[in-house]
N, C-alpha and C positions, 0 to 999 in steps of 0.2 A: 678294335674291330678290323676285319680284313680291308685292305685299301683297294681303291679303284683308280685307274689312270684318268688323267684329265681328257685324254683322247677318247676313251670309252664313254665317259660321261657326256662329252660334247656330242658324240655320235648318237647316243640313245636319247638325248634331250629332244632332238628333232622328231623322234617317233613318240616320245612320251607326251609332249605338250598337246597335240591334237586329240589324243584319246582320253585325257583326264575327264572324268565324268562331269558333265554339265549339271546334272541333277545335284551332285554333291557340291559343286562350286556355287550353285544357286542357294543351297542351304547355308553354306558358309557366308555368302554375301548377305543373306537375309538376317543372319544372327548379329551382324555388326552394322546393319543399315541405320543411317542417321547419325552415326558417331563420327566426329571430325578427325579422330586420331586413333591409332592402335599400335601396340607394342607386340612384336611377334618373336618367338624363339623357334628357330629351325634346327632340329637335331640331325646330325649327320648331313650337313648341308651340301657337301661336295663343292661344286662350282657355282651353287646358288640357283639351280634350276627351279626349285619350288618357289622361291621368292619371285623370280621372273614370271612364272606361270600364273600365280594367284594375286599378284599385286593389284591388278585391275578389278578384283572382286572385293577389295578391302577399302576402308576409309582412306581419304587422300593423304593424310599425314601419317607416315609409317616409320616406325623405329624397328629395325631388324637386328636381332641378336643371332648371328650365324655361328654355329657350333660344329666343329669337326676336329679330328686329331691330326689332320694333314695341313700343315701351314701353307704349302704350295697351293692346294685347292682353295683354302680360305682367302688367299690373296687374289686368286682369280675371281672368286665370288664377290668380294668387296669391290673389285674393279668393274664389275658388270652389273652393279645395282641399278634398278629402275630410277628414272629421273625423280628427284625429290625425296627418295628414301634415304634415311639415315641408317648407317650400318655400323655395328660393332662386331668384329670378328674375334672369336674366342677359340683358342687351341686347347680343347678339353677332350679327354678320353671319356666318352659317354658311357662306356661299359663300366667304368669305375666311379665316375663322378656325375651320375645322371641328375641328382637333385641339385647340385651346384649349377649344372648346365641350364636347367629349366628356368631358374631365377623367378621373377615375378611378372612375367609377361601376361598379356591378355589372351594370347593364343599360342598353342604349341603345334608345330607342323613337322612333317617328315615325308619323304618319298623313298620308295624302294628300300625300306629299312626293316619293317616289322618281321618279314620272313627270315631275317638274319639273326634276330635276337632270341634269347632264351625265355622260357616261361617265368623264371625268377626275375629277369629284367623287366618283362612286361608287368609283373606284379608290382614292381617298384614304380614303374611309370604310372600305373593306375592309382597307386596310393598317393603319389604326388599330385596327379590331376584332381583326385577326389578331395584331398586336403585343401588345395588351392582353389578349387571350383573353377578349373580352367577347361576350355574346349580343346579338342584335338582334331586336326585335319591330317589324315594319313592316306597317302595315295600310292598306287602302283605296287601293291603287295602281290607278289607272285602266288598263284593258287594251285600250281601243279598241272594245269590243263594245257597241253600242247597238241596242236594238229598240224601235220606236215603233209603237203601235197606237191608232187605225187607221193604215194606211200612207198615205204621201203620195208622189207621183211624184218629189219632190225630196229625200226623206230621205237616200238613199245619197250624193247629191252633197254635201249639207251635212255629213253626219257624216264623210265622207272628208276634206273640207276642215278640219273641226275636228281630226281626227287628224293632219293635216299641220301645223296650227298648233301642236299639242302638241309638235312637234319643234323649235320656235323657242326662242330664248334666254329663259329665265324668271329670269335673274339668275345662273345657274351656268355659262353657255355653252350650246351647242346641246343641247336637252333630250333625254333618252331617250324621253320620251313614253310611248305605250302599250306599247312594248317593255320598259319597266322591269320590268313584272310578271313577265316571263320572264327577262330578263337578270340581274337582281339575285340571285334564288335560284340560278340556274346558276353565277354567279360565286362565290357563297358556298360552294357545294358544292365547286368546284374549289380553293377556299382552305382546305378542311378543316373545313367546318361541316356539321352535320346540320340539314336544313331540313324543317320541317313546313309545308305549304301548305293553304289553304282559300279558298273563295269568300266574297266579301262584297258581292255584287251589290245595288245598289239595285233594288227592285221597287216602283215608284211607281204606286199605284192611282189611280183616278179622283178620290179624295178629296184627293190630294196636289197640289192646284192651286198652292199657293204655290211650292214648289220646282220644279215643272214649268215654271212661267212664268219663273222665274229662269234655269233651264237653257236654255230656248229662246232667251231674249234673249242670253245669253252665247254660245251656239253660233252664233247669227246674226252677232253681232259678230266672233267669231273667224273664221268663214268669210269675212266681208267683208274682213278684214285679209289673208286669203290670196289674195283676188282674185275670189271668186265674184260673179257678176253681181248688182248691187243690186236690180234688179227681181225676179229670181228669189227672192232672200232675203226681200224684202218680202212676196211672195205666199206663200212657204213659212211665214213667221212668222205671217202673218194666218190661214192655214188651220190651223196647229197650235194657235194660241192659241184659235181658235174651238172646236176639239175639247176643249181644257182647260176652257174656260168652260162648255161644254155637258155636262161630266161624262162624256165618253166617251174621254178620253185616258189611256193607260197607257204606262209606260216601264220598260225594264230597262236599267240602266247597269252594265257589268261592272267589278268590282274584285277584287283578290286580296290576301289577307293571308298573312304567313308569320312563323314564328319560327325563327331560325337560332342554333344553339348550337355553339361550338367542340368538336369531338370530342376526348375525352380530357382535357377541362379540369376535370371534376368527378369 
């Protein structure tokens, strides 16, 4: 899969954590209420942000199986584990070895991953979860909805190109992109899972200059790869960057969280 820098992951964690859906977290906590211990596999763990975000919603004794193909990120994740959590870090390419990665844990988790995977990979995940009768917590799947304030004449062109870029291969085959936020919960329901969904949109105010600038640069790069005119992108990026620097830029970026539990398994 495509890699992400530790710097970017650290930056976005500060914005991810407060917007994770409390409704979904409550469903997760309720599913394991009263149990003294839990074993969790976190797919595409990065620096361990999912583990840190949801540890308080899980039973007190926790064994985490952190899976990523980047050993540098794995080391950072293991070093920042919550107090009392036991961690095993596994360097595995989940695009190729998904079933090996999942193991026999009580819960499978992931964040900001489903929009990167292919339909075929999602089918493999669903097959494994169904066979093992394991629940899934999946957070922060991008749904393609972006609102930028103040508006620019080229916003729609650029964001449409970004959403087309999201469908390109991210290491798993042609990606589900923004459709994953809808396709994955629907597929789980068809496979006998009860699904609780909630919004986890980024609402980036004028003070969030750092992440806004990173997003703008990334979007311009993605749109350029799709073939948007370079002069248009340069003008758009300059205008939007000026709004950020002047403290008048706000963004809303759509994300969806869900918790899926096999019906009749408990």
